[in-house]
C-alpha positions in Angstrom: -29.8 -75.2 -40.4 -31.9 -74.6 -43.5 -34.8 -76.8 -44.7 -34.7 -75.6 -48.3 -31.2 -74.3 -49.0 -27.8 -76.1 -49.1 -25.7 -74.0 -46.7 -22.6 -76.2 -47.2 -22.2 -75.0 -50.8 -21.8 -71.5 -52.1 -24.5 -69.6 -53.9 -22.6 -69.9 -57.2 -22.5 -73.7 -56.9 -26.2 -73.9 -56.0 -27.4 -71.7 -58.9 -24.9 -73.3 -61.3 -26.3 -76.8 -60.5 -29.8 -75.5 -61.4 -28.7 -74.7 -64.9 -27.4 -78.2 -65.7 -29.4 -80.0 -68.4 -32.2 -81.9 -66.8 -32.3 -84.7 -69.4 -28.6 -85.5 -68.8 -29.2 -85.7 -65.1 -32.3 -87.9 -65.5 -30.4 -90.4 -67.7 -27.4 -90.7 -65.4 -29.1 -90.6 -62.0 -30.3 -94.0 -60.8 -33.5 -94.1 -58.8 -32.7 -95.9 -55.6 -35.0 -97.2 -52.9 -34.2 -94.3 -50.7 -35.2 -91.8 -53.4 -38.6 -93.6 -53.7 -39.0 -94.1 -50.0 -42.7 -93.0 -50.1 -44.7 -95.3 -52.4 -47.2 -92.5 -52.9 -44.5 -89.9 -53.6 -44.7 -90.1 -57.4 -48.5 -90.5 -57.5 -50.1 -88.0 -59.8 -46.9 -86.2 -60.8 -46.8 -85.6 -64.5 -43.5 -84.7 -66.1 -45.0 -83.2 -69.2 -47.1 -80.1 -68.7 -48.8 -81.3 -65.6 -48.5 -80.4 -61.9 -45.2 -82.2 -61.4 -41.8 -80.4 -61.6 -38.3 -81.7 -61.2 -36.0 -80.6 -58.4 -32.3 -81.2 -58.0 -30.8 -82.3 -54.7 -27.1 -81.9 -54.4 -24.8 -83.9 -52.0 -23.6 -81.6 -49.2 -20.0 -80.6 -49.0 -18.9 -82.9 -46.1 -16.0 -80.6 -45.0 -18.5 -78.0 -43.7 -21.1 -80.4 -42.3 -20.8 -80.8 -38.5 -23.4 -83.5 -37.8 -22.3 -85.9 -40.6 -21.1 -88.5 -38.0 -24.4 -88.3 -36.1 -26.5 -88.8 -39.3 -24.4 -91.8 -40.4 -26.5 -94.2 -38.4 -29.8 -93.1 -39.8 -28.8 -92.1 -43.4 -30.1 -95.3 -45.0 -33.0 -95.8 -42.6 -35.0 -92.7 -43.1 -36.1 -90.5 -46.0 -33.6 -87.9 -47.1 -36.0 -85.1 -46.2 -35.4 -86.0 -42.5 -31.6 -85.5 -42.9 -30.8 -81.9 -41.8 -27.2 -80.8 -42.3 -25.8 -78.4 -39.8 -23.0 -75.9 -40.4 -21.0 -74.2 -37.7 -19.8 -70.6 -38.0 -21.8 -67.5 -38.4 -24.9 -66.3 -40.3 -26.0 -62.6 -40.3 -28.3 -60.6 -42.5 -29.1 -56.9 -42.8 -31.4 -54.8 -45.0 -29.9 -52.0 -47.1 -32.7 -49.6 -48.3 -31.8 -47.6 -51.4 -34.6 -45.1 -51.7 -37.1 -47.7 -50.5 -35.7 -50.5 -52.6 -34.8 -53.4 -50.3 -31.4 -55.1 -50.8 -30.5 -57.9 -48.4 -26.9 -58.2 -47.4 -26.1 -61.7 -46.0 -22.9 -62.9 -44.5 -22.4 -66.7 -44.1 -19.3 -68.2 -42.5 -18.8 -72.0 -42.8 -16.2 -73.5 -40.3 -14.5 -76.6 -41.4 -15.2 -79.8 -39.4 -11.8 -81.2 -40.4 -8.9 -80.6 -37.9 -11.3 -78.5 -35.9 -10.5 -77.3 -32.4 -9.3 -74.4 -30.2 -6.6 -71.9 -30.5 -3.3 -73.3 -29.2 -4.4 -77.0 -29.4 -5.0 -76.9 -33.2 -2.3 -75.2 -35.3 -1.1 -75.6 -38.8 -2.4 -78.6 -40.8 -3.0 -82.3 -40.4 -1.6 -85.1 -42.7 -4.6 -84.8 -45.1 -4.2 -81.0 -45.9 -6.9 -79.8 -43.6 -5.8 -76.7 -41.7 -6.9 -75.3 -38.3 -9.5 -72.5 -38.0 -10.4 -72.8 -41.7 -13.5 -70.7 -42.4 -15.1 -70.0 -45.8 -16.9 -66.6 -45.7 -19.5 -65.7 -48.3 -21.3 -62.4 -48.7 -24.5 -62.4 -50.7 -26.4 -59.5 -52.2 -30.1 -60.1 -53.1 -32.6 -57.7 -54.6 -35.6 -58.4 -52.4 -38.0 -56.5 -54.6 -38.3 -59.8 -56.7 -38.6 -63.0 -54.8 -37.6 -65.7 -57.2 -34.4 -67.8 -57.8 -35.0 -67.7 -61.6 -36.0 -64.1 -62.0 -34.3 -62.5 -59.0 -31.0 -60.7 -58.9 -28.3 -62.4 -56.8 -24.6 -61.8 -56.3 -22.0 -63.4 -54.1 -18.3 -63.2 -53.2 -16.3 -65.9 -51.3 -13.0 -65.7 -49.4 -11.2 -68.0 -47.0 -9.2 -67.8 -43.8 -7.1 -70.6 -42.4 -3.9 -71.4 -40.5 -0.6 -71.7 -42.3 -0.6 -75.1 -44.1 2.5 -76.6 -42.4 3.3 -78.9 -39.5 3.7 -76.4 -36.7 2.5 -76.0 -33.1 2.9 -73.9 -29.9 3.5 -75.4 -26.5 1.3 -73.7 -23.9 2.6 -75.8 -20.9 5.1 -73.0 -20.2 2.3 -70.5 -19.5 3.9 -67.9 -21.7 1.7 -65.2 -23.3 3.3 -65.9 -26.6 4.6 -69.5 -26.7 7.4 -70.1 -29.2 6.4 -71.5 -32.6 7.8 -74.9 -33.4 8.0 -76.7 -36.7 7.1 -80.3 -35.8 8.1 -82.1 -39.1 10.3 -81.3 -42.0 8.4 -81.2 -45.3 10.8 -80.4 -48.1 8.4 -81.4 -50.9 5.5 -79.4 -49.4 3.3 -82.5 -49.2 0.8 -81.0 -46.7 0.6 -77.7 -48.6 0.1 -79.6 -51.9 -2.9 -81.4 -50.4 -4.4 -78.2 -49.0 -4.1 -76.2 -52.3 -5.3 -79.2 -54.3 -8.6 -79.0 -52.3 -8.8 -75.2 -53.0 -8.3 -75.7 -56.7 -11.1 -78.2 -56.8 -13.5 -76.0 -55.0 -12.6 -72.5 -56.1 -10.5 -72.8 -59.3 -7.6 -70.5 -60.0 -6.0 -68.2 -59.1 -5.4 -69.0 -55.5 -4.2 -65.8 -53.8 -2.5 -66.0 -50.4 -2.5 -62.8 -48.3 0.1 -63.5 -45.5 -0.2 -60.9 -42.7 2.4 -62.3 -40.2 5.2 -60.2 -39.0 8.3 -60.0 -41.2 10.7 -58.0 -39.0 11.2 -59.2 -35.4 13.9 -58.8 -32.8 13.4 -62.5 -31.9 12.5 -64.8 -34.7 8.9 -65.8 -34.0 6.2 -65.4 -36.7 8.8 -65.1 -39.4 9.5 -68.8 -39.1 6.1 -69.5 -40.7 6.6 -66.9 -43.5 9.9 -68.4 -44.6 8.5 -72.0 -44.7 5.3 -70.9 -46.5 7.3 -69.0 -49.2 9.5 -72.1 -49.8 6.4 -74.3 -50.1 4.6 -72.0 -52.6 7.7 -71.6 -54.7 8.2 -75.4 -54.9 4.5 -76.0 -55.9 4.5 -73.3 -58.5 7.3 -75.0 -60.4 4.8 -77.6 -61.7 1.8 -75.4 -62.3 1.1 -73.6 -65.6 2.2 -69.9 -65.2 -1.3 -68.6 -65.8 -2.7 -70.8 -62.9 0.2 -70.3 -60.4 -0.5 -69.6 -56.7 -0.1 -65.9 -56.0 1.7 -65.0 -52.8 1.3 -61.5 -51.2 3.2 -60.9 -48.0 2.3 -57.8 -45.9 3.4 -57.1 -42.4 0.2 -55.5 -41.1 1.5 -55.0 -37.5 4.5 -53.0 -38.8 2.3 -50.7 -40.8 -0.1 -50.3 -37.8 2.7 -48.9 -35.6 3.9 -46.5 -38.3 2.4 -43.0 -38.0 3.1 -42.2 -41.7 1.2 -45.1 -43.2 -2.5 -45.7 -43.5 -3.2 -49.4 -43.0 -6.7 -49.4 -44.6 -5.5 -47.5 -47.6 -2.8 -50.1 -48.3 -5.4 -52.9 -47.7 -7.8 -51.2 -50.1 -5.1 -51.3 -52.9 -4.6 -55.0 -52.2 -8.3 -55.6 -52.2 -8.8 -54.0 -55.6 -6.1 -56.1 -57.2 -7.5 -59.3 -55.6 -11.1 -58.7 -56.7 -10.0 -57.8 -60.2 -8.2 -61.2 -60.4 -10.9 -63.4 -59.0 -14.1 -61.6 -60.1 -17.4 -62.4 -58.3 -20.6 -64.2 -59.0 -23.7 -62.5 -60.4 -26.7 -64.3 -62.0 -27.6 -61.7 -64.6 -25.7 -60.3 -67.6 -24.1 -56.9 -67.6 -26.6 -54.1 -67.8 -26.8 -52.1 -70.9 -25.8 -48.9 -69.1 -22.4 -50.5 -68.1 -21.9 -51.4 -71.8 -22.8 -47.9 -73.0 -20.8 -46.2 -70.2 -18.1 -48.7 -69.2 -16.2 -48.0 -66.1 -12.4 -48.4 -66.2 -12.3 -50.7 -63.3 -15.2 -52.8 -64.6 -13.4 -53.5 -67.8 -10.4 -54.9 -65.9 -12.5 -57.2 -63.8 -11.5 -60.9 -63.9 -13.5 -64.0 -63.3 -15.4 -65.9 -66.0 -18.1 -64.1 -68.1 -20.9 -66.4 -69.3 -24.2 -65.8 -71.0 -26.1 -65.8 -67.7 -23.8 -63.5 -65.8 -20.4 -63.8 -64.1 -18.6 -66.5 -62.2 -16.0 -66.1 -59.5 -12.8 -68.1 -60.4 -10.2 -68.4 -57.7 -10.3 -67.2 -54.1 -8.4 -65.1 -51.6 -6.9 -67.0 -48.7 -6.0 -64.7 -45.8 -4.0 -65.8 -42.8 -2.0 -64.4 -39.9 -0.9 -66.5 -36.9 -4.3 -66.9 -35.2 -6.4 -65.9 -38.2 -8.6 -63.7 -36.0 -8.1 -59.9 -35.6 -5.8 -58.9 -38.4 -7.5 -61.4 -40.7 -11.0 -60.1 -40.0 -10.0 -56.5 -40.8 -8.3 -57.6 -44.1 -11.3 -59.7 -45.0 -13.6 -56.7 -44.3 -11.6 -54.5 -46.7 -11.7 -57.1 -49.4 -15.4 -57.6 -48.8 -16.1 -53.9 -48.9 -14.3 -53.6 -52.3 -16.3 -56.6 -53.6 -19.5 -55.1 -52.3 -19.0 -52.0 -54.4 -18.6 -54.2 -57.6 -21.7 -56.3 -56.6 -23.9 -53.1 -56.1 -22.6 -51.8 -59.5 -23.4 -55.1 -61.2 -27.0 -54.9 -60.0 -27.3 -51.4 -61.3 -27.6 -49.8 -57.8 -24.6 -47.4 -58.0 -23.0 -45.6 -60.9 -19.4 -46.4 -60.0 -17.9 -49.5 -58.2 -16.6 -47.5 -55.3 -17.8 -47.2 -51.6 -16.5 -44.7 -49.0 -16.3 -45.0 -45.3 -18.8 -43.3 -43.0 -21.7 -44.1 -45.4 -24.8 -45.9 -44.1 -24.0 -48.9 -46.4 -20.4 -49.3 -45.2 -21.4 -48.8 -41.5 -24.0 -51.6 -41.9 -21.5 -53.8 -43.6 -18.8 -53.1 -41.0 -21.2 -54.0 -38.2 -22.0 -57.3 -40.0 -18.3 -58.1 -40.2 -17.6 -57.2 -36.6 -20.3 -59.6 -35.5 -18.8 -62.2 -37.9 -15.3 -61.7 -36.4 -16.6 -61.7 -32.8 -18.4 -65.0 -33.3 -15.5 -66.8 -35.1 -13.1 -65.4 -32.5 -15.2 -66.8 -29.6 -15.3 -70.2 -31.3 -11.6 -70.5 -31.8 -9.8 -68.1 -29.5 -12.2 -67.9 -26.5 -12.8 -64.2 -26.6 -14.2 -61.5 -28.9 -12.1 -59.5 -31.4 -9.3 -57.5 -29.8 -8.6 -55.1 -32.7 -11.4 -53.9 -34.9 -11.8 -51.8 -38.0 -12.1 -48.6 -35.9 -8.8 -49.4 -34.2 -6.9 -49.5 -37.6 -8.7 -46.3 -38.7 -7.5 -44.8 -35.4 -10.9 -43.4 -34.5 -11.6 -45.8 -31.6 -12.5 -44.1 -28.3 -10.1 -44.2 -25.4 -12.4 -46.6 -23.5 -11.5 -49.3 -26.0 -8.0 -49.6 -24.7 -9.2 -50.9 -21.4 -11.5 -53.3 -23.1 -8.6 -54.5 -25.2 -6.8 -55.6 -22.1 -9.9 -57.3 -20.7 -10.4 -59.2 -24.0 -6.7 -60.2 -23.9 -7.1 -61.5 -20.3 -10.3 -63.4 -21.3 -8.5 -65.0 -24.2 -5.5 -66.0 -22.1 -7.7 -67.5 -19.4 -9.8 -69.5 -21.9 -6.6 -70.8 -23.7 -5.0 -71.8 -20.4 -7.9 -73.4 -18.5 -11.0 -74.2 -20.6 -9.7 -75.0 -24.1 -8.8 -78.6 -23.3 -12.4 -79.4 -22.3 -13.7 -77.7 -25.4 -11.4 -79.6 -27.6 -12.5 -82.9 -26.0 -16.2 -81.9 -26.7 -15.4 -81.1 -30.3 -13.6 -84.4 -30.8 -16.5 -86.4 -29.4 -19.2 -84.5 -31.3 -17.4 -84.8 -34.7 -16.7 -88.5 -34.2 -12.9 -88.0 -34.1 -12.9 -90.0 -30.9 -15.3 -93.0 -30.7 -15.7 -94.6 -27.3 -15.1 -98.4 -27.3 -14.9 -101.0 -24.6 -11.3 -101.9 -23.6 -9.9 -98.6 -24.9 -8.9 -95.5 -22.8 -11.5 -92.9 -22.1 -11.4 -89.5 -23.8 -10.1 -87.7 -20.7 -7.3 -90.3 -20.3 -5.6 -89.6 -23.6 -2.4 -87.6 -23.2 -2.9 -86.1 -26.7 -5.3 -86.2 -29.6 -2.5 -86.0 -32.2 -3.0 -89.5 -33.4 -6.8 -89.0 -33.8 -6.3 -86.1 -36.3 -3.3 -87.4 -38.2 -4.4 -90.6 -39.9 -0.9 -91.4 -41.3 0.3 -92.1 -37.7 -2.0 -95.1 -37.4 -0.8 -96.9 -40.6 1.2 -96.5 -43.8 -0.6 -95.3 -46.8 -0.5 -97.7 -49.8 -0.5 -94.9 -52.3 2.0 -92.1 -52.3 1.2 -88.7 -53.9 3.5 -87.5 -56.7 6.0 -84.9 -55.8 5.5 -83.1 -59.1 1.9 -83.8 -60.2 0.5 -82.9 -56.9 -3.0 -82.0 -58.1 -6.0 -84.3 -58.6 -6.5 -85.7 -62.1 -8.8 -83.5 -64.2 -8.4 -80.3 -62.2 -6.0 -78.5 -64.5 -8.0 -79.3 -67.6 -10.9 -77.2 -66.5 -9.1 -74.3 -64.8 -9.7 -71.4 -64.1 -13.2 -72.9 -63.4 -13.5 -74.9 -60.2 -13.6 -78.7 -60.9 -16.6 -79.1 -58.5 -18.8 -76.9 -60.7 -18.0 -78.5 -64.1 -20.7 -80.6 -65.7 -18.8 -83.9 -65.8 -19.9 -87.4 -64.9 -18.2 -87.4 -61.5 -20.1 -84.3 -60.4 -23.4 -85.5 -61.8 -23.2 -88.6 -59.6 -23.4 -86.2 -56.6 -26.8 -84.9 -57.8 -30.2 -86.5 -57.4 -33.3 -85.6 -59.4 -36.5 -85.6 -57.4 -40.1 -84.9 -58.6 -42.2 -82.4 -56.7 -45.7 -81.1 -56.9 -45.5 -77.5 -58.1 -47.5 -76.3 -55.1 -45.3 -78.2 -52.6 -44.1 -76.0 -49.7 -40.6 -77.2 -50.2 -40.3 -75.4 -53.6 -42.9 -72.7 -53.2 -40.8 -69.7 -52.1 -43.8 -67.4 -51.6 -45.6 -69.7 -49.2 -42.4 -70.6 -47.4 -41.5 -67.0 -46.7 -44.9 -65.4 -46.1 -46.6 -68.4 -44.4 -50.1 -67.4 -45.5 -51.7 -70.2 -43.4 -50.1 -69.2 -40.2 -50.7 -66.3 -37.8 -47.8 -64.0 -38.2 -46.6 -61.4 -35.7 -44.7 -58.4 -37.2 -42.7 -58.1 -34.0 -41.4 -61.6 -34.5 -40.8 -61.4 -38.3 -37.1 -61.4 -39.0 -37.3 -59.4 -42.2 -38.8 -56.5 -40.2 -36.7 -56.8 -37.1 -33.3 -57.2 -38.9 -30.8 -54.4 -39.0 -32.1 -51.7 -41.3 -29.9 -49.0 -42.9 -32.6 -46.4 -42.8 -33.8 -47.1 -39.2 -30.5 -47.9 -37.6 -27.9 -45.8 -39.5 -29.4 -42.9 -41.4 -29.6 -39.6 -39.4 -33.1 -38.6 -38.4 -32.9 -35.0 -39.6 -35.5 -34.4 -42.4 -33.2 -32.4 -44.6 -30.5 -35.2 -44.8 -29.9 -37.0 -48.1 -31.6 -40.4 -47.6 -29.1 -42.2 -49.9 -27.1 -44.9 -48.0 -24.0 -44.0 -50.1 -23.8 -40.4 -48.8 -20.8 -39.7 -46.5 -22.0 -38.8 -43.0 -20.3 -37.0 -40.2 -18.9 -39.3 -37.5 -21.6 -38.3 -35.1 -24.5 -38.6 -37.5 -26.5 -41.9 -37.1 -29.9 -43.3 -36.5 -28.7 -45.0 -33.3 -29.3 -42.1 -31.0 -29.1 -42.4 -27.2 -31.3 -39.4 -26.4 -34.5 -41.4 -26.2 -33.5 -43.0 -22.8 -32.9 -41.2 -19.6 -30.4 -43.7 -18.2 -28.5 -43.6 -21.5 -28.5 -39.8 -21.5 -27.0 -39.7 -18.0 -24.4 -42.3 -18.9 -23.5 -40.4 -22.0 -23.0 -37.2 -20.1 -20.9 -38.9 -17.5 -18.7 -40.5 -20.1 -18.2 -37.3 -22.0 -17.3 -35.4 -18.8 -14.8 -38.1 -17.9 -13.4 -38.1 -21.4 -12.9 -34.3 -21.2 -10.9 -34.4 -18.1 -9.0 -37.7 -18.8 -5.5 -37.9 -20.1 -5.0 -38.7 -23.8 -5.2 -42.4 -24.7 -2.1 -44.5 -24.9 -0.5 -45.1 -28.2 -1.0 -48.3 -30.2 2.4 -49.6 -29.1 1.5 -49.2 -25.4 -1.4 -51.7 -25.5 -0.1 -55.1 -24.7 -1.8 -58.3 -26.0 -1.1 -61.9 -25.4 -2.3 -62.6 -29.0 0.1 -62.1 -31.8 -3.0 -60.6 -33.6 -3.6 -57.0 -32.8 -6.1 -56.2 -30.0 -9.8 -55.2 -29.8 -12.9 -54.5 -27.8 -16.0 -56.0 -26.5 -19.1 -55.7 -28.6 -21.2 -53.1 -26.8 -24.2 -54.5 -25.0 -27.7 -53.4 -25.8 -28.5 -50.1 -24.2 -24.9 -49.1 -24.0 -23.7 -45.9 -25.5 -23.2 -46.1 -29.2 -20.0 -44.7 -30.7 -22.2 -43.0 -33.3 -24.5 -41.4 -30.8 -25.8 -37.9 -31.2 -23.7 -35.4 -29.2 -25.1 -33.9 -26.0 -24.2 -30.5 -24.9 -22.9 -30.3 -21.3 -22.7 -27.1 -19.3 -21.1 -26.9 -15.9 -22.5 -24.2 -13.6 -21.1 -24.5 -10.1 -21.6 -28.0 -8.7 -24.6 -28.8 -10.8 -24.5 -30.4 -14.3 -27.3 -29.4 -16.7 -28.2 -31.4 -19.7 -29.3 -29.0 -22.4 -31.0 -30.5 -25.4 -32.0 -28.7 -28.6 -35.7 -29.1 -28.1 -36.9 -26.1 -30.1 -35.8 -26.5 -33.6 -36.2 -24.3 -36.6 -38.6 -25.0 -39.3 -35.7 -25.6 -41.6 -34.5 -28.5 -39.4 -38.0 -29.9 -39.0 -39.6 -29.5 -42.4 -36.6 -28.9 -44.7 -37.9 -25.4 -45.8 -38.0 -21.9 -44.3 -41.6 -20.8 -43.7 -42.3 -17.2 -44.4 -44.0 -15.0 -41.7 -47.1 -14.1 -43.7 -48.5 -16.4 -46.4 -49.1 -14.9 -49.8 -52.6 -13.8 -50.9 -52.9 -16.7 -53.3 -52.1 -19.2 -50.5 -54.7 -17.6 -48.3 -57.3 -17.7 -51.0 -56.6 -21.4 -51.6 -56.8 -22.1 -47.9 -60.1 -20.1 -47.5 -61.5 -22.1 -50.4 -60.5 -25.4 -48.8 -62.2 -24.3 -45.5 -65.4 -23.2 -47.3 -65.5 -26.6 -49.0 -65.3 -28.4 -45.7 -67.9 -26.3 -44.1 -70.3 -26.6 -47.0 -70.3 -30.4 -46.9 -71.6 -30.4 -43.3 -74.4 -27.8 -43.5 -77.6 -28.8 -41.9 -81.1 -27.9 -43.0 -82.2 -25.8 -40.1 -85.8 -26.2 -41.1 -85.7 -30.0 -40.4 -83.5 -29.9 -37.3 -86.4 -30.2 -34.9 -86.1 -33.6 -33.4 -89.0 -36.0 -33.9 -88.9 -39.7 -33.2 -91.4 -40.3 -35.9 -89.3 -38.6 -38.5 -87.0 -40.8 -40.6 -83.3 -40.4 -40.0 -82.5 -39.0 -43.5 -84.6 -35.9 -42.6 -82.9 -35.1 -39.4 -79.5 -34.3 -41.0 -79.5 -33.1 -44.5 -76.0 -32.8 -46.0 -76.0 -30.6 -49.0 -73.1 -31.4 -51.4 -72.0 -27.8 -52.3 -68.7 -27.7 -54.0 -66.9 -25.1 -56.1 -65.2 -27.9 -57.9 -66.9 -29.6 -60.8 -65.6 -33.1 -60.0 -64.1 -35.2 -57.2 -65.9 -34.0 -54.1 -66.3 -36.2 -51.0 -69.5 -37.8 -52.4 -68.3 -38.7 -55.8 -64.9 -39.4 -57.3 -64.3 -40.1 -60.9 -61.4 -42.5 -61.3 -58.8 -41.3 -63.8 -58.7 -43.0 -67.2 -55.5 -44.6 -68.2 -54.5 -44.5 -71.8 -53.5 -47.5 -73.8 -49.8 -46.6 -73.6 -49.9 -46.6 -69.8 -51.7 -49.9 -69.7 -49.2 -51.4 -72.0 -46.3 -50.2 -69.8 -48.0 -51.6 -66.7 -48.5 -55.0 -68.3 -44.8 -55.0 -69.4 -43.8 -54.2 -65.8 -45.8 -57.2 -64.6 -44.3 -59.5 -67.1 -40.8 -58.3 -66.2 -41.5 -59.2 -62.6 -42.3 -62.7 -63.7 -39.1 -62.9 -65.7 -40.5 -62.3 -69.1 -38.5 -59.5 -70.5 -39.6 -57.8 -73.7 -36.8 -57.2 -76.3 -35.8 -53.6 -76.7 -36.7 -52.0 -80.0 -35.0 -49.3 -82.0 -37.1 -46.5 -80.4 -36.1 -47.7 -76.9 -32.4 -47.6 -77.7 -32.8 -44.1 -79.3 -34.7 -42.9 -76.2 -32.1 -44.3 -73.8 -29.2 -42.8 -75.8 -31.0 -39.4 -75.8 -31.4 -39.7 -72.0 -27.7 -40.5 -71.5 -26.6 -37.7 -73.7 -28.8 -35.1 -71.9 -28.0 -36.5 -68.4 -24.2 -37.1 -68.5 -22.8 -35.5 -71.6 
């Protein structure tokens, strides 16, 4: 829930709407009774130079709103400010500190409310093109040093996961770990796939890129059934699209490459991610920096998307799927997100090349966000956390993860077999798919909910979609831009102009964030408690490079377990057990009831971190001693080697400093005799004796700033308010000289 931000739309949509011409919206937006619900709402609001400002309210995207059915009864009875739209999915945020500069990394996942349900009970697509387990994931980068939508720097990248858009299902009545895949209906003209991709063209534009991760080679035909049908559907639909806007299909058997010892799964995924991001581009609300124009990167020049005067727009989207869209899909999305994150950081001027490496603080923070994201989505759809994680595909997971893989597999199997039916009934009731009525069967009496989700089974449609022109009218005319973001009359009708007071809390970002009229506790403030790259990931050694883009050793991290006695003992026990245990089984030996690869439980708080600082263990007889490196060298502590004897100059400076401190506290011995009748200023007489001419403890002369420094400071203040001064000829010459001396 958000009181001030539309979570059902992407950041690109929300900021694009703000740039639409206000006069056009005012002329085409009718003022209804609901908009003027409060008769005093417009009182004293001046539209020309006064205290009134205009705000734009957009209609939420119904597909990702989960309480739309509950709000239907009160939508026309209450003011729109009382209508709070809820999304279901995941929301996580972490702080990336780059030499003290705060960058917020936000991950938002919106789960579709259409054809929603649990794993084996909702597969494929319904008759309206809505697929099961459809989730839109958006990663947002925000430079938190400037808090403003107009002057701040924002960037976002969107990708989608969802089941294969076909009529298919799996029967779990046989109690098999992997039920056979069945195609329920023949669809030679790809009617369902056409409806699904038409929705994507409207929301994301072109190109639509499909990354299909299902198995291609199997002894018994199982997952390959879906691949063959999906290829046929995409081939048929591409016949009628212009070649430059055709759907791109990328098949890649991820399970096959995982079992191979000669192939690196993540390296191959990184190549795919680079090609995808170059085709779709990403969103950033500021134009390219001058340094990227002066020193263009090769990859940056090949970047796709749409370049506008205010920045860049993402056109098109990556759609990733396997069979469940859980484990393999989450790892593939992480690799694409990692590639996009590098371009986002580069566009904001935070790194010099659009490239990020593993085992850096930034990537570790991003990986943890994506693992939380995958665990949450997997619990919602599959009934357990992820089974295979990024560490599993990097083949650096500890041996204890294999036992947790089996436990997660059993948990998922139990949930699918015994509790998913009740969860599905709850979802159908909450979303209004099933509406109780007198004289009709109860929810628990229905043999199936197939007729509730497939509207064409309850009646014949009067209009039939064309087999060749399968897209919505007007979509192709604006490609590669998404139709939903084009300034046309149909989209303007979805917007409402509302007048606000300029000090209204709803639009005052400063007051909304800092809450100056409320008592705030730092312990409860999320921006201080959120995951921090410096506190949680950077090693604590003083001599370590503080950059979050420096590659660390696997055991270097800020999450040390040495501060807790129980954690230390548990660490020692696990390390001793690991030393005497047999080697872990191979990837092929781990069985899973999911066709997705397997994973591990998210470690509880207080459990031993995989990045924990190593502890030395020494066995002497029957006793186990824990030796910690308590006494450290001055090089480890201070970063420098202290010499044994200070130099004479250093001793002279120190003696001068001591003499200065003693001189300031001298007392007049002649007036030390205590007398109650004597005034206080005669009891202690501090004589200001200093060998320095200025700046003693009694008097400090503030430094005088010259006019040039004052001018630079005022320019800095204006830049923070969004008023950038144009660069002059001297500025360009100075910058060119700096680049020549620094890089050439």
